[in-house]
ROLUMNU-690718 format. One record per atom (N, C-alpha, C, CB): x negated, y, z negated. Coordinates in steps of 0.05 Angstrom, whole numbers, plus 5000, padded with zeros to 4 digits. Glycine has a CB too. Layout:
% residues N
XYZ...
***
This chain:
% residues 266
498449735002499750004999498450285001500750004974498850425017497850695014499550904996497650805041498251054981499351164959498651504956498150984935500251724962498851994961498351994929500952264972495852084920494652084899493852384897492451884899493552584914493152784908494153024928490752754902495253244918495753454932494653774922498453424933493353854940491354094934492654324953487854014943493554564943493454804951491355014940495654864948491255144969488655334963490355624975485055224984491055774959493056004965490856234979494756134934488256274967486556464980484356284995485156674959483956315021481856195035479756195024481456285055478355925022475855885018474955924988474556035036477656014968476956014941478255734928478256294927477355764904478555474891481655464893477655424857482655174890485555114895486754974870485754914922489154944874490754844853491354544861493355034848491354374839491854104841494754114830489853904826496553964858499454034848500653714847501454274873502853664835504253474832506253424850505053474811506853634861509353674887508553914899512753714878510053894924509754124944511954124967506954104957513154354974514154424990513154435019514554584982514154385042512854365069514154595075513254105089512554895091513855045103512955015135513455305090513455205152513555165176510055235187515955355186508455315159505955385167504455165149505255705162505154945136503454785115505054805096500654885107503254735073504654725043504855035037502654565017506954995020507655275010505455424991510255264995504955714998502655854987500155755002502355814955499855545019497055475022495655665045496755165030493355755032491855945057493656195064491555765087495556245047496756505062495656775051500156515058493056725037491657015033488756905040491957174998487357195047484557125055483057415046484357045090480457385042479157575041477757625070477557555018477657875078475857975104474558235098477758005132472458255116470358455113471858665126467558385125469358885126471059155136472459155162469059405138470958975179472358975205474158785211470758955224475858655187477858475190477258205192479058535210474658145197473657885198473957695174470957915204474757455179475457255155472457215142476956935167472657185114470157065099470856845083468757265079468556655085468856365069465956325059469956075091466356095047463856015029461155935053464955705008462055905078460255825100457256075096462355845136458656295090456456585090456356645065457456875107458156615040458356755021459056494995460757005028457556334994457756104974459256154951455256034965459056404937459556454913462956474913457756714904463956534933466656474932467856294922467556454949465956054917467255784905467755814877465355524909466556074867466556074841469156174829464456214832470356304847473456454838476256244842474056744862477356164820479355984820481456124821479455804801483956004831487056154835488255974831488156294861490256034812493155914807495456104810493455814778497556004800499756224805501256154779501856194834501656444772503356454744505756604752501956614718508356524750510456714758510356834787510456934738510257084789510257224815507457354824512257434814505357234808502557274818500757084825501257384801498757164835496356974834494857074809494456984863493456854794491756874778488956754789492656764757487456964793484356914802482656944776483157154827480956754772479156744747476256684760480156494723474356874750471656804754470156524736470257094747469756324742468856154729466256134719469355974738464656354728461856414720462056614696460056544745464056764688464356894665466656954654463357084666466956904628469156834613470357134611468356684584473157074605475057294606474857504628474757424582474557384655473757564678475857514699470657514691477957624698480557514711481657784726482957374686483657654745485657874759488157774761484957944788490657904757493257814764493657984796495757914735494457824816494757994838498057874846491957954864499758054855502458064860502557924883503658314862504657704879504857554909505957724933506957294908507257914922508858144943508158384930512458134945507658614952507258884935507859094959503758924920508859284943510259554956507959714965512159734933505459614960503259804968501059674994501459884939502659485003501359365023500759615049503359105032498859495062497759685086497259515110494859815078498759525132498859315159495659375166501659425189494859095178492059065179491758825199490759015149490558855224489758625241487058545230489658695273487558225230484858045218484357865240485457845189482157755236481157485249479657295240479857515267481257045248480556755239478956635267483656555231476256605270475056515291476256645308474956255294477356545335478156725356481256825354477656575383482256765334484956875328485557125315486156715316486857315329487357555316490757555308486457795337491357665286493957655279494457855254494757375273497157915251498358155235497158035206502258205237496558265187496858195156497258405145494658065142497658405115497658615097495458655079499658615084493958885080491558915057493159005033489059155065492058915004492558994982491659254974491858824968491759414952491059674947487659614937493359824923486659904940483659834937482859754909481760074946484559774885483759694858482859414861485859724837485259234875484658904879482258884899487458734894481759034915479458964938476559004923479659204969476659234905474059314887473859024877474559574860475258964863474558704844473958454856476558624826474358374880473558204894470758244902475058184914470658494917467958564930466358554910467658844944466358644886464358684862463458334856466258874832465858204858464857874850463457724870467257674845463957764897463257614912460757774927465457524927459858044921457958174931458358224959455758064926460458294968460658355003463058534995461258055030463358745009465558955014467458815030464559225030470058775012472058615030474858675018471458295029476858655030479758665028481258385027480758825053482958405007484758155003487658195026485858124964488058045041490058065055492557835054488858085077494957865062496757625061497857625086499057615039498757395095499757415118502857375122498357255131504557525136507157585130508357275146508257925144510957215139512657035155512757065186515457065146512357335192512957355222510157415235515257605228508057335227505457305239505257125258503657265223504057195284503556975300500956845306504457045321500956675293497856465298498656175305495756435266498956165327499655835333497155655340501855815361498155385330496255185332495355125357497254965320491955095363491355025389493154885400489254905391493455005427495954885449494854615458496455095480492454585457491854285467492754065443488254265474492954135423494353955406496854015391492653895389497754235398501454325387503254105399502954675403505354085384507453915393509854085399508153695372510354325381513354445383511854725379516154345356509754815392508655075383508355195356509855245394507054965337507155005305505255245305505754725283506155365283504255595272502355515247506255855260500155615245498455625222497955815205496555565228497655785180496555995159493856075165496555875129492356175149489756255153487655995147489256525134489155825149487055545150485255545176489055225153483455385173481755385203483255305230479255155200485155125220486155105252488854895245483354935279489654805221491754585227493054635199490554235234496154555198497854625170496654435151501454565172495354155154494954035131492753835141497653905118491053735120488553605120488553335103486553795108488453085116488652865094486352715097491152685094485652595071483452475066483152195049482152665056482251975058483351735035480451705020484651375052481051654993479651594973477251424986481351464952478251145002476451025009474051125029477650855015475151315039472651415056470651575040473451595080471551685021469851895001467551654984472552094974469651414980467851264965465651104988469551054946465851075005464150975030461751155027465751005062462451435033460351645033458551625010461551925033459951634989458251624965456651374963459951654940457451174971455750924969452451014987457750624986452851175004450751205021448651525012452351195053449851644993448851874983447351794952451452084981445052004954443451934925444852044903440352054923446452264906447952394891451152384903446652664889452752314884455752304899456552524895457952104891458652654913460152854912463052774910459553004933464453044901467153024897468553014917468053204884471452994921473153044939473753364943475452884932472953484926473753854928471253924948473354094890468953774956467053914976469553935002463853694985470753745011472553745038475453885032473053405048476253965013478354135010480654075028477554395016481453755020483853665036486253715023483853385042488153805035490753885022492153575012492754075046491453395024492553135017490552935010494053035037490552744990489452524992490452304983487652544985489852024995490751784986489551604974491651685001490151374965489051094955489850854979490651004922488750674975488750484994488250435019490050434994487750185034486950225059484150245059488050445070482550215084479650175089479050435092478649985112475750475092474350745097475250795125470950735093475651085127476751215150479351075164474551235170480850905153482850875161484851095175483550765144484551345163486651565176485151645203487251875154482751525214482051605235483651465258479451595234485151335257486651185275489551215274486050925274490351355252492751435251494451595273492751545232496451585285497951775299500251855294498251735320501751695272504551815265504651675234507451715290505251865219505351735185507651855170502451825165508751705154511051835143509951825110514251655152510352125099509452105067512552155053506752385057513251985033516252015024517552025047517052245007519352235053521352265070520652425096523352375056518052515094517252695112515352565133516052925097515852635159513852525177511652695189515252415200509652615192507152785202506252625226504552815178504852815241503252765268500252785266504152975291498752575259496052645262495252695289494652445252493552945287492753035317489853065323493953325324488053105301485553115312483653085286485253395329481252915291479552885265478353165264477252645266477753215232476653435228473453495226477653505207472653665241470053705244468953825222469553835265467053795210465753915186463354075186465253735170463154295173461354475174459554475149462654715178458054735151455954805125457754825096454255145131460054845096461454895073461954655057463955015080461454475070461354175054459054145033460753915076456754335044454054325028454854525003451154435047456454645000457154834977458154674946459755044990456254664928457254544903459354704890454954494884461854684889464054824881463854834851466754704891461954704829461154754804459855004808459654534792456855024822455655194818455755444840453455084814456155384861456455534886453755504900457055844880452155354896449555314908449755154931447655184890448055174951448255064977445854914981448655274998446754614991444554444996444254365023444554214981444054065026443953975054446053725058440753905062446453645033448653435030451353505024448053265011453153355033453953085044453053075072457153045043453353335088453553395120451153235133453253745127449053195116446553075131447152785132443653125115447352655107448352385113451252315126448252255088452652505133455052455150454152405178456952695148452452585183451452635210450052415221449652865210448952225200447851955212449951775219446151785193452451755216454151585224456951665229454151405209457351925229460052025234460152255257461152135208457752275267457952525292459152385316454452675302460952565325461852535350461252725372464252515347461852785390461752955411461953255405463652885428464953205385465953465379465053555353468853465381462953415340462153535316461553255292465053775305461353325269460453095245463853085236457653245213465352815237468352785226468952665200469852615244470352825186471152715161473652815152469152755140476052655155478852735152480152795170479252895138483052775174485152805193486853065195486852595189487053165214488953365214491953335219488253535231493553435206496053355213497953625220497253175188500253555237502253745238504553575229502453875267506653765220509353645211512153785224509553675179513153645240515653835260517353895239517653645289517753785212520153905194519453985169522453725190520954095155519954175127521054005107520654445120520254005080520753825062519553775037520553645073519353585026517953584997516853324996520053644971514253364985512853134985511653114953510553145009510752914937510052874915507552714908511952794907506652704890504152524886505852224873501352704860504852034884505951774884507551694904507251744864508451834923509651754947508351554963510051964962509651364976507851164990508351315013508550844991505951185030505351315057505251115074502851475060507451125094507950925113506551005142511250885116504850805154503850855178505750745206501050705176506850945218508750915240507350825264510251165246505450955268503750895296500950925287504351115324
***
């Protein structure tokens, strides 16, 4: 049996996430997932790829606010309203995509700028922002949040166990930032999926996830190394990159929860 064992929501792109017991699927992925993002003064997205210290900011949701905590400093935190009357419109870019967003007031931007050492703005993606999934892989013109490219990413615990058997120092699943984690099955069985069902919600597996240097950032320390990407490249490298995890689309909204059975339809 394949069982959903983890649900991870990352409200602010490339910052720490939330381990949830259940989640609502919206038309852009899990509710609240990567609907916020830090951008530089040109509106370009920032991630741990170039700013590893972003891993040290942890995010949770408290009522109508995001609660951001600096895990390096005690009692250094910030409450960010989920919606603001002081937003200002902003065009932002994620890779080759440009889309509409709303920037937060300067006092919030200053807090983030001081913590990551880069002058930045916090932005929110509204419901009417247009950021379609890559048309080569979309099914019904799906939209995506500020995630790298797809509404959800899934990885099996067996796949991580196999990787760790090849490493001198094991890594945690946090390195790969999947939305969904499951138990059961053989290592990398998710590679071969085309259609699955989690609880009552169907998903289409569309593309293996090509991994980058972000996986080499230790989420506990913010320090960058060479692993696990170096080892992954010795046996998981394909023409498109070093693959680990499966990207998913979901044509319908719904609810999923930890403990749901995963059925492989195709």
